C-alpha positions as CSV (number, residue, x, y, z in Angstrom):
1,M,63.8,24.5,-5.7
2,E,61.6,23.4,-2.8
3,K,62.3,19.7,-1.9
4,I,59.3,17.5,-2.5
5,V,58.6,15.3,0.5
6,L,57.4,11.9,-0.8
7,G,54.7,9.9,1.0
8,Y,57.0,7.3,2.4
9,E,59.4,10.0,3.6
10,Q,56.6,11.7,5.5
11,R,55.4,8.4,7.0
12,L,59.0,7.6,8.0
13,N,59.5,11.0,9.7
14,E,56.3,10.7,11.6
15,R,57.3,7.2,12.8
16,K,60.7,8.4,13.9
17,D,59.1,11.1,16.1
18,S,56.8,8.6,17.8
19,S,57.2,5.8,20.3
20,L,56.3,3.3,17.6
21,F,59.7,3.5,15.8
22,R,61.1,0.0,15.4
23,S,64.8,-1.0,15.2
24,R,66.4,-4.3,14.5
25,K,68.7,-5.9,17.1
26,V,71.6,-7.8,15.7
27,R,71.7,-11.3,17.1
28,S,75.2,-12.6,18.0
29,S,76.0,-16.3,18.1
30,D,77.8,-15.8,21.5
31,A,75.0,-13.6,23.0
32,H,73.8,-14.9,26.4
33,W,70.5,-14.0,27.9
34,Q,69.1,-15.2,31.1
35,L,65.9,-16.2,29.2
36,D,64.9,-15.4,25.6
37,F,61.2,-14.7,25.5
38,S,61.2,-13.4,21.9
39,T,61.7,-16.8,20.3
40,N,59.1,-19.0,18.6
41,D,61.2,-22.1,19.1
42,Y,58.6,-23.5,21.4
43,L,60.1,-27.0,21.6
44,G,63.7,-26.0,21.5
45,L,64.3,-27.9,18.3
46,S,66.4,-25.3,16.4
47,Q,69.5,-26.7,18.1
48,H,68.6,-30.4,18.1
49,P,71.6,-32.5,17.0
50,D,69.6,-34.9,14.9
51,I,68.0,-32.0,12.9
52,K,71.3,-30.3,12.4
53,R,72.9,-33.6,11.3
54,A,70.1,-34.1,8.8
55,F,70.7,-30.6,7.4
56,K,74.5,-31.2,7.1
57,Q,74.2,-34.6,5.5
58,A,71.7,-33.3,2.9
59,I,74.0,-30.4,2.0
60,D,76.7,-33.0,1.1
61,I,74.3,-34.7,-1.2
62,W,72.3,-31.8,-2.7
63,G,74.3,-28.7,-2.0
64,V,73.1,-25.5,-0.4
65,G,70.4,-24.4,-2.9
66,S,67.5,-26.0,-4.8
67,T,68.7,-24.3,-8.1
68,G,65.3,-23.3,-9.3
69,S,61.5,-22.9,-8.9
70,P,59.6,-26.1,-8.1
71,L,58.2,-26.4,-11.6
72,L,61.7,-26.2,-13.1
73,S,64.7,-27.7,-11.4
74,G,63.8,-27.0,-7.7
75,Y,61.6,-30.0,-6.8
76,S,63.7,-32.9,-5.4
77,K,63.0,-36.3,-4.0
78,V,63.5,-34.8,-0.5
79,H,60.7,-32.3,-1.1
80,Q,58.4,-35.0,-2.3
81,E,59.1,-37.2,0.8
82,L,58.4,-34.2,3.1
83,E,55.1,-33.4,1.3
84,E,54.0,-37.0,1.6
85,L,54.9,-37.1,5.3
86,L,53.1,-33.9,6.0
87,A,49.9,-35.1,4.2
88,E,49.9,-38.3,6.3
89,W,50.6,-36.3,9.5
90,M,47.8,-33.8,8.9
91,N,45.3,-36.4,7.6
92,K,45.0,-34.6,4.3
93,T,45.3,-35.9,0.7
94,R,48.3,-33.8,-0.3
95,A,50.7,-31.1,0.9
96,L,52.7,-28.3,-0.8
97,L,55.8,-26.5,0.4
98,F,56.3,-22.8,0.5
99,N,59.2,-20.6,1.5
100,S,57.3,-18.7,4.2
101,G,54.0,-18.7,6.0
102,F,53.3,-15.3,4.5
103,A,53.7,-16.8,1.0
104,A,51.5,-19.8,1.9
105,N,48.6,-17.7,3.2
106,H,48.9,-15.1,0.5
107,G,49.0,-17.8,-2.2
108,V,46.0,-19.8,-0.9
109,L,43.8,-16.7,-0.6
110,T,44.7,-15.2,-4.0
111,T,44.4,-18.6,-5.8
112,L,41.5,-20.5,-4.3
113,V,39.0,-17.8,-3.5
114,D,37.3,-16.4,-6.6
115,K,35.1,-13.4,-7.3
116,Q,31.9,-15.5,-6.9
117,Q,32.7,-16.3,-3.3
118,K,32.6,-14.4,-0.1
119,L,35.3,-14.6,2.5
120,F,34.8,-14.2,6.2
121,A,37.9,-13.6,8.4
122,D,38.5,-13.1,12.1
123,K,39.4,-9.5,13.0
124,L,42.8,-10.6,14.5
125,V,44.1,-12.8,11.6
126,H,47.8,-12.4,10.6
127,A,49.0,-9.7,8.1
128,S,49.6,-12.4,5.5
129,I,45.9,-13.3,5.5
130,I,44.9,-9.6,5.3
131,D,47.1,-9.0,2.3
132,G,45.9,-12.2,0.7
133,M,42.3,-11.1,1.0
134,Q,43.1,-7.6,-0.3
135,H,45.0,-8.9,-3.3
136,G,42.5,-11.7,-4.1
137,E,39.3,-11.6,-6.1
138,G,36.8,-12.5,-3.4
139,R,34.8,-10.1,-1.4
140,F,35.7,-10.3,2.2
141,K,34.3,-9.2,5.6
142,R,35.9,-9.3,9.0
143,F,34.1,-10.5,12.1
144,P,34.7,-9.6,15.7
145,H,37.4,-11.8,17.3
146,N,36.1,-15.4,17.7
147,Q,32.5,-14.3,17.1
148,P,31.9,-15.4,13.5
149,E,28.2,-16.5,13.6
150,P,26.3,-13.1,13.1
151,V,28.5,-12.2,10.1
152,V,28.7,-15.7,8.7
153,S,24.9,-16.0,8.8
154,K,24.9,-14.3,5.4
155,A,27.1,-17.0,3.8
156,N,26.3,-19.1,0.8
157,P,27.5,-22.7,0.3
158,C,31.2,-22.8,-0.6
159,D,32.0,-19.4,0.8
160,W,35.2,-19.3,2.8
161,L,36.0,-18.7,6.5
162,V,39.6,-18.1,7.5
163,T,41.0,-18.0,11.0
164,E,43.9,-19.0,13.1
165,G,44.3,-22.1,15.3
166,V,46.4,-20.1,17.9
167,F,46.4,-16.4,17.4
168,S,49.9,-15.0,17.1
169,M,49.6,-11.8,19.1
170,D,47.0,-12.8,21.8
171,G,47.9,-16.5,22.1
172,D,44.3,-17.6,22.5
173,A,42.6,-20.2,20.3
174,C,39.7,-20.3,17.8
175,D,36.5,-22.3,18.7
176,L,36.9,-25.4,16.6
177,N,33.5,-26.8,17.7
178,L,31.8,-23.6,16.5
179,L,33.7,-23.8,13.2
180,A,32.5,-27.3,12.7
181,Y,28.9,-26.3,13.4
182,L,29.1,-23.3,11.0
183,K,30.6,-25.5,8.3
184,R,27.7,-28.0,8.6
185,K,25.1,-25.3,8.8
186,Y,26.2,-23.0,5.9
187,G,28.3,-25.3,3.8
188,L,31.4,-23.2,4.4
189,K,34.9,-24.1,3.3
190,I,37.4,-23.3,6.1
191,I,41.0,-22.2,5.9
192,L,42.9,-22.6,9.2
193,D,46.3,-21.0,9.8
194,D,47.9,-23.2,12.5
195,A,51.4,-21.6,12.4
196,H,51.6,-21.4,16.2
197,G,49.8,-24.7,16.9
198,V,51.5,-27.3,14.7
199,G,54.1,-29.2,16.7
200,A,53.4,-27.6,20.0
201,Y,50.1,-29.1,20.9
202,G,47.9,-32.2,20.4
203,V,48.5,-35.9,19.8
204,Q,51.8,-36.3,17.8
205,G,52.0,-32.6,17.7
206,K,49.3,-32.3,15.1
207,G,48.3,-28.9,16.5
208,S,44.9,-27.4,16.8
209,L,43.2,-30.0,14.5
210,Y,44.6,-33.1,16.2
211,A,41.1,-34.3,17.1
212,D,39.4,-33.6,13.8
213,S,41.4,-32.4,10.8
214,A,38.3,-32.5,8.7
215,V,37.1,-29.2,10.3
216,A,39.5,-27.3,7.9
217,D,39.5,-27.8,4.2
218,V,42.8,-26.1,3.9
219,I,45.5,-26.1,6.6
220,T,48.5,-23.7,6.5
221,G,51.4,-23.9,8.9
222,T,55.1,-23.0,9.3
223,F,58.3,-24.9,10.1
224,G,59.9,-21.9,11.7
225,K,58.2,-22.1,15.1
226,A,57.7,-25.3,17.0
227,L,59.6,-27.3,14.4
228,G,62.6,-25.0,14.7
229,V,63.6,-24.8,11.0
230,G,61.9,-22.5,8.4
231,G,59.5,-22.5,5.5
232,A,55.8,-23.4,5.4
233,F,53.2,-25.8,4.0
234,V,49.7,-26.1,2.8
235,C,47.7,-29.3,3.3
236,A,44.4,-29.9,1.5
237,D,42.7,-32.3,-0.9
238,D,43.9,-32.9,-4.4
239,D,42.0,-30.2,-6.3
240,E,43.2,-27.5,-3.9
241,I,46.8,-28.5,-4.0
242,E,46.9,-29.0,-7.8
243,S,45.3,-25.6,-8.3
244,L,48.1,-24.0,-6.2
245,I,50.7,-25.8,-8.3
246,Q,49.1,-24.6,-11.5
247,F,48.0,-21.1,-10.7
248,C,49.6,-19.8,-7.4
249,R,52.1,-17.1,-8.3
250,D,53.7,-17.2,-4.8
251,Y,54.6,-20.9,-5.6
252,I,55.4,-20.8,-9.3
253,Y,57.6,-17.8,-9.3
254,S,59.7,-18.5,-6.2
255,T,62.9,-20.6,-5.9
256,A,62.1,-23.7,-4.0
257,M,63.5,-24.1,-0.5
258,P,66.9,-26.0,-0.4
259,P,66.6,-29.8,-0.3
260,A,68.8,-29.7,2.9
261,Q,66.1,-27.5,4.6
262,A,63.5,-30.0,3.6
263,A,65.6,-32.8,5.0
264,A,66.0,-30.9,8.3
265,I,62.2,-30.3,8.5
266,K,61.5,-34.0,7.8
267,A,63.8,-34.9,10.8
268,S,62.0,-32.4,12.9
269,V,58.6,-33.7,12.1
270,E,59.7,-37.2,13.0
271,I,61.0,-36.0,16.4
272,V,57.8,-34.0,17.0
273,R,55.7,-37.1,16.4
274,S,57.8,-39.3,18.7
275,A,57.9,-39.9,22.5
276,E,60.5,-37.2,22.7
277,G,58.1,-34.8,21.1
278,D,55.5,-35.8,23.7
279,D,58.0,-35.1,26.5
280,R,58.9,-31.7,25.1
281,R,55.2,-30.8,24.8
282,G,54.6,-31.9,28.4
283,R,57.4,-29.7,29.7
284,L,56.0,-26.8,27.6
285,A,52.5,-27.3,29.1
286,E,54.0,-27.1,32.6
287,R,55.9,-23.9,31.9
288,I,52.7,-22.3,30.4
289,Q,50.7,-23.2,33.5
290,Y,53.4,-21.8,35.9
291,F,53.7,-18.6,33.9
292,R,49.9,-18.0,33.8
293,E,49.8,-18.5,37.6
294,Q,52.5,-15.9,38.2
295,L,50.6,-13.3,36.0
296,K,47.4,-13.9,37.9
297,Q,49.1,-13.8,41.3
298,R,50.3,-10.3,40.6
299,G,47.1,-9.1,39.1
300,L,48.8,-8.1,35.8
301,K,46.6,-7.3,32.9
302,T,46.7,-10.2,30.4
303,I,44.8,-12.1,27.7
304,E,43.5,-15.5,28.6
305,S,45.7,-18.0,26.8
306,N,46.6,-21.7,27.3
307,S,49.3,-21.5,24.6
308,A,53.0,-20.7,24.7
309,I,52.2,-17.1,23.8
310,Q,51.5,-15.1,27.0
311,T,50.9,-11.4,27.2
312,W,51.3,-8.5,29.7
313,L,49.1,-5.6,28.6
314,F,50.0,-2.0,29.4
315,N,48.0,1.2,29.5
316,S,50.4,3.0,27.2
317,D,53.0,2.3,24.5
318,D,55.7,4.0,26.6
319,D,54.9,1.9,29.7
320,A,55.3,-1.3,27.7
321,L,58.5,-0.1,26.1
322,N,60.0,1.1,29.5
323,M,59.2,-2.2,31.2
324,A,60.7,-4.2,28.3
325,T,63.8,-2.1,28.4
326,E,64.2,-2.7,32.2
327,L,63.8,-6.5,31.7
328,Q,66.3,-6.5,28.8
329,A,68.8,-4.7,31.1
330,Q,68.3,-7.5,33.6
331,G,69.1,-10.1,30.9
332,Y,65.6,-11.1,29.7
333,L,65.0,-10.7,25.9
334,C,61.4,-9.9,25.4
335,S,59.4,-8.2,22.6
336,V,57.2,-5.1,22.8
337,I,54.3,-5.3,20.5
338,R,52.7,-2.0,19.6
339,P,50.2,-0.6,17.1
340,P,49.7,-1.1,14.2
341,T,50.7,-4.7,14.8
342,V,48.0,-4.8,17.6
343,P,45.0,-2.6,18.1
344,A,45.5,0.8,19.6
345,G,45.4,0.7,23.4
346,S,46.6,-2.9,23.6
347,S,50.4,-2.5,23.6
348,R,52.0,-5.5,25.4
349,I,55.1,-7.4,26.2
350,R,54.7,-10.7,24.4
351,F,56.3,-13.7,26.1
352,S,57.0,-16.8,24.1
353,L,57.6,-19.8,26.3
354,T,59.6,-22.9,25.4
355,S,60.0,-26.4,26.8
356,E,63.6,-25.7,27.5
357,M,63.0,-23.0,30.1
358,S,63.3,-24.4,33.6
359,T,61.0,-23.6,36.5
360,P,63.9,-22.1,38.6
361,E,64.8,-19.8,35.7
362,L,61.2,-18.6,35.4
363,A,61.0,-18.1,39.2
364,Q,64.1,-16.0,39.1
365,F,62.6,-13.9,36.3
366,W,59.5,-13.2,38.4
367,C,61.7,-12.1,41.3
368,R,63.3,-9.6,39.0
369,V,59.9,-8.4,37.8
370,D,58.8,-7.9,41.4
371,R,62.0,-5.9,42.1
372,I,61.3,-3.6,39.1
373,L,57.7,-3.1,40.0
374,S,58.6,-2.2,43.6
375,Q,60.8,0.6,42.3
376,L,58.2,2.2,40.0
């Protein structure tokens, strides 16, 4: 009998024969890299002693798990305290915790947007937003990156616009002034995913919306990047948050994050908002400026970005992969981002900078880059 090749098997075989095949790398606790450019730990908080201490102490009190969904046994006093802290920090009425940024975005879009509303989304939004739109009831339309106005001109009051504060693959930012203008002009409701902005930028680390949180009706963000822990949140007004509690399947049917994790996040938020947080953000800004100058001095193809996410674009997937392999052999862990994660023809090495990288370490990295380029 002839073997039937299933659809996923055919896709897998095609991927194995291409330069786009991905493989996981096992991370060891004793691994040593000259610099780790693959991390999203922008402020170096994942190893902060105060955050680790808060995690350990909460384990002694609560144990290692939440024991249930948040509507059953999984919602503790620690979760409540963290939600109240987040709402105050983000200048919103309420906050809600999720296990991941993917779940938060998917839950918001499948719960709050109904079939009577249109949804407008930036072309480069995260996969979680794309899936949320596809699985939700609302009709959606994508607009060219950071150019919403021609498409949004067809909006009705209370239609939604969704975008990112800092875009995860390009590292550039949305135009908040334009969003505020469109919100006033068309009566839009705005969802802003600030996963890569919260903690890393702005006064008290409030992220992209530090100057005016009212631009966004709903803010989503994660704790697994600048805050160094894991999980995610949604901040909004009472009706939006209560609707998520009552109707969001991603929230209702998931075990809540462990109380110890919530305690660690709470400790991280307090550090981010402190003078120490200001100092770490200042060091991060210096590293970003230095790295951008080095890219420009060498005439390397990049995307304009003032964030911790910096890119080196290549003409082919193979060129990007070969350069990353050379850099890893020299002790620099960096990620190659290829289609379909990014558009065809825009394969890149994505560098995530942190406040804990020193200028001499970065200077040594660029010396190694020059050596590799001279040998090509």
